[in-house]
C-alpha positions as CSV (number, residue, x, y, z in Angstrom):
1,X,0.0,0.1,0.0
2,X,1.4,3.2,-0.9
3,X,1.7,6.2,1.6
4,X,-0.1,9.4,0.8
5,X,2.1,11.4,2.9
6,X,5.0,13.9,1.8
7,X,6.2,15.6,-1.3
8,X,7.2,12.2,-2.9
9,X,3.6,10.7,-2.9
10,X,2.5,14.3,-4.3
11,X,4.7,13.8,-7.1
12,X,4.2,10.1,-7.6
13,X,0.2,11.1,-7.8
14,X,1.1,13.8,-10.3
15,X,3.1,11.8,-12.4
16,X,0.4,8.9,-12.4
17,X,-2.4,11.3,-13.1
18,X,-0.2,12.6,-16.2
19,X,0.0,9.1,-17.5
20,X,-3.5,8.6,-16.7
21,X,-2.8,5.3,-14.6
22,X,-6.3,3.8,-14.3
23,X,-4.9,1.6,-11.3
24,X,-3.9,4.7,-9.4
25,X,-7.2,6.4,-10.1
26,X,-9.1,3.2,-8.8
27,X,-6.9,3.2,-6.0
28,X,-7.2,7.0,-4.5
29,X,-10.7,6.4,-5.0
30,X,-10.7,3.7,-2.3
31,X,-7.8,5.2,-0.1
32,X,-9.2,8.4,1.9
33,X,-5.7,9.1,3.1
34,X,-5.2,10.3,-0.4
35,X,-7.7,13.0,0.0
36,X,-5.2,15.9,0.8
37,X,-2.9,14.9,-1.6
38,X,-5.1,14.6,-4.6
39,X,-6.5,18.1,-3.9
40,X,-2.9,19.0,-3.7
41,X,-2.5,17.7,-7.3
42,X,-5.4,20.0,-8.3
43,X,-4.2,22.9,-6.7
44,X,-0.8,22.8,-8.2
45,X,-2.6,22.8,-11.7
46,X,-4.3,25.9,-10.5
47,X,-0.8,27.3,-9.6
48,X,0.3,26.9,-13.4
49,X,-3.0,27.7,-14.9
50,X,-3.0,31.2,-12.7
51,X,0.8,31.6,-14.3
52,X,-0.5,30.9,-17.5
53,X,-3.7,33.5,-17.3
54,X,-1.8,36.1,-15.5
55,X,0.6,36.3,-18.3
56,X,-2.2,36.3,-21.0
57,X,-4.5,38.9,-19.1
58,X,-1.7,41.1,-17.9
59,X,-2.3,40.8,-14.2
60,X,-0.1,40.1,-11.5
61,X,0.8,36.3,-11.3
62,X,0.4,36.1,-7.4
63,X,-3.3,37.3,-7.8
64,X,-4.2,35.1,-10.5
65,X,-2.8,32.1,-8.8
66,X,-5.0,32.8,-5.7
67,X,-7.9,33.5,-8.1
68,X,-7.3,30.1,-10.1
69,X,-6.7,28.3,-6.6
70,X,-10.2,29.5,-5.3
71,X,-11.9,28.8,-8.7
72,X,-10.5,25.2,-8.8
73,X,-11.4,24.7,-5.4
74,X,-14.9,25.5,-5.8
75,X,-14.9,23.7,-9.1
76,X,-13.7,20.4,-7.8
77,X,-16.4,20.3,-5.3
78,X,-19.2,21.3,-7.7
79,X,-18.1,18.6,-10.5
80,X,-17.7,16.1,-7.7
81,X,-21.0,17.1,-6.5
82,X,-22.6,16.5,-9.9
83,X,-20.8,13.3,-10.7
84,X,-21.8,11.9,-7.3
85,X,-25.4,12.9,-7.9
86,X,-25.4,11.3,-11.3
87,X,-23.4,8.1,-10.0
88,X,-25.8,7.5,-7.4
89,X,-28.8,7.1,-9.5
90,X,-27.1,5.6,-12.4
91,X,-24.3,3.6,-11.3
92,X,-24.5,0.1,-10.2
93,X,-22.4,0.7,-6.9
94,X,-22.8,4.2,-6.0
95,X,-19.8,5.7,-4.5
96,X,-19.3,8.3,-1.4
97,X,-18.3,11.5,-2.3
98,X,-14.7,11.3,-1.0
99,X,-14.4,8.7,-3.5
100,X,-15.6,10.7,-6.4
101,X,-13.4,13.8,-5.2
102,X,-10.1,12.1,-4.9
103,X,-10.1,11.0,-8.5
104,X,-11.5,14.2,-9.9
105,X,-8.7,16.1,-8.1
106,X,-6.1,13.9,-9.7
107,X,-7.6,14.3,-13.1
108,X,-6.5,18.0,-12.8
109,X,-2.9,16.6,-13.2
110,X,-2.3,17.8,-16.7
111,X,-3.2,21.3,-15.7
112,X,0.5,21.5,-14.6
113,X,1.4,21.7,-18.2
114,X,0.4,25.2,-18.5
115,X,3.8,26.0,-17.2
116,X,5.0,24.9,-20.4
117,X,3.0,27.9,-22.2
118,X,4.2,30.3,-19.6
119,X,7.8,29.1,-20.3
120,X,8.0,28.8,-23.8
121,X,5.2,31.3,-25.0
122,X,3.7,28.8,-27.2
123,X,0.0,28.7,-26.5
124,X,-1.8,27.3,-29.5
125,X,-2.1,24.4,-30.2
126,X,-0.6,23.5,-26.8
127,X,-3.7,24.7,-24.8
128,X,-5.9,22.5,-26.8
129,X,-3.8,19.3,-26.3
130,X,-4.2,20.2,-22.6
131,X,-8.0,20.8,-22.6
132,X,-8.2,17.2,-24.7
133,X,-5.8,15.6,-22.0
134,X,-7.9,16.9,-19.2
135,X,-11.2,15.5,-20.6
136,X,-9.7,12.2,-21.1
137,X,-8.3,12.4,-17.4
138,X,-11.9,13.4,-16.4
139,X,-13.2,10.3,-18.1
140,X,-10.6,7.8,-16.4
141,X,-11.6,9.4,-12.9
142,X,-15.1,9.1,-13.5
143,X,-14.8,5.8,-14.6
144,X,-12.6,4.8,-11.5
145,X,-14.7,6.5,-9.1
146,X,-17.9,5.1,-10.2
147,X,-16.8,1.7,-11.7
148,X,-18.7,2.5,-14.9
149,X,-18.1,1.7,-18.5
150,X,-16.5,4.0,-21.0
151,X,-19.6,5.1,-22.4
152,X,-21.3,6.4,-19.3
153,X,-17.9,7.9,-17.9
154,X,-17.4,9.8,-21.3
155,X,-21.2,11.0,-21.4
156,X,-21.0,12.3,-17.7
157,X,-17.8,14.1,-18.2
158,X,-19.1,15.5,-21.3
159,X,-22.1,16.8,-19.5
160,X,-20.2,18.0,-16.7
161,X,-17.5,19.9,-19.0
162,X,-20.5,21.5,-20.9
163,X,-22.1,22.7,-18.0
164,X,-18.6,23.8,-16.6
165,X,-18.0,25.5,-20.0
166,X,-21.5,27.5,-20.0
167,X,-20.9,28.8,-16.4
168,X,-17.4,29.7,-17.2
169,X,-18.6,31.6,-20.7
170,X,-21.3,33.3,-18.1
171,X,-18.8,34.6,-15.5
172,X,-16.3,35.8,-18.1
173,X,-19.1,38.1,-19.5
174,X,-20.7,38.9,-16.4
């Protein structure tokens, strides 16, 4: 059994999340000790996204990092609640809320790659590749959390991402 304490486990989870390692996604779904590390992976991605948005929008990086960390935390909880709710209705073995939250936090690992856009200045098509990678990670996470097949996990991931996109667009133009 893996220990979920310390920076080595955080790096291990980050790399497993980037590799889309299904076994790790399933394991963190059942391990309550991995909760903080999975949230940490999501927040590390938020730091990278905050740096990328700061350079794109011209805001101070510390400000955008805080904004993205708050947004990521709220988004993680809301997305987990949506998946958990649908999972209770559709999955044959309903999972607890934490069992959904942990893999979805881990699915944020590809967001760390936004640092590459900051360091190199290359944005397109790299941002699109990251977005697709994140969607695939989200499908893997939902499948691991709910124990469903690829079709249901893909449909649920697409639904949650569509809702998230609409909300994001509404906030952007509000």
